[in-house]
C-alpha positions, -999 to 999 in steps of 0.1 A, spaced: -552 -194 -304 -526 -198 -328 -520 -161 -333 -514 -159 -296 -489 -185 -296 -467 -170 -325 -470 -135 -306 -456 -150 -273 -425 -164 -294 -420 -131 -312 -420 -113 -278 -393 -139 -265 -369 -133 -296 -371 -93 -292 -355 -93 -256 -320 -83 -252 -295 -107 -241 -272 -91 -216 -250 -120 -209 -223 -112 -233 -222 -75 -221 -219 -88 -184 -191 -111 -193 -173 -82 -209 -178 -61 -180 -165 -88 -156 -134 -95 -177 -129 -57 -176 -131 -56 -139 -107 -83 -134 -84 -67 -158 -83 -33 -139 -81 -51 -105 -49 -71 -116 -30 -41 -132 -37 -17 -106 -8 -10 -84 -18 -6 -47 0 20 -28 9 8 7 6 36 33 18 39 68 -15 48 84 -4 83 95 -2 116 77 36 122 72 52 153 54 85 137 39 115 157 38 127 166 2 160 154 -14 174 161 -49 191 129 -48 162 105 -38 161 76 -59 131 51 -63 134 19 -41 119 -15 -45 85 -22 -25 91 -24 12 76 -52 31 70 -30 61 64 7 66 75 25 99 62 60 102 76 86 125 54 116 135 63 149 147 51 142 182 75 114 184 49 86 179 61 53 160 36 34 137 42 3 120 20 -5 92 -8 16 107 -6 3 141 10 26 171 41 7 186 61 15 215 94 29 205 113 1 226 94 -26 209 97 -15 173 126 -36 164 111 -70 175 77 -60 161 91 -52 126 113 -83 127 85 -106 135 67 -91 102 93 -94 77 109 -124 59 148 -129 56 151 -106 25 123 -81 33 130 -45 34 118 -17 58 111 20 48 111 45 77 88 75 68 99 102 91 81 135 91 103 164 85 95 179 117 104 145 137 133 145 158 165 132 145 173 113 175 141 93 173 150 83 136 183 72 148 171 53 178 144 34 155 171 26 130 193 11 157 165 -9 172 157 -24 137 194 -32 132 197 -50 166 167 -68 158 184 -82 128 167 -61 100 194 -55 74 176 -35 47 165 -2 59 156 29 39 145 64 47 117 77 25 121 114 10 102 132 -17 122 141 -49 128 178 -48 142 203 -73 180 208 -72 
């Protein structure tokens, strides 16, 4: 009987304690989540025009996408062209910015119309996205 008891104790001491390893994995997971930069997408596939003078801009609060078919998307949701100004104005704060991602095949008239509607709705910071091309 005594032998059996010492054998049970020895079996318990040979087990691997996984708690420290799980703690390290959890801390690493938190580190990677916090340090990852999330890319905000407009919700539709856009082929941006190229510009040799394109400069990086700070994060935009709202993304507006213009497709070649003439559709307007705001943060992944289709919006009527006539309502885009008020929709975006309701979504941003006083110092928020808007980036318009117009496809290179989209009509220039649609881009100008969307920019005008945003200005009339009180949006001050408007930028047009472009890919940095070679000069």
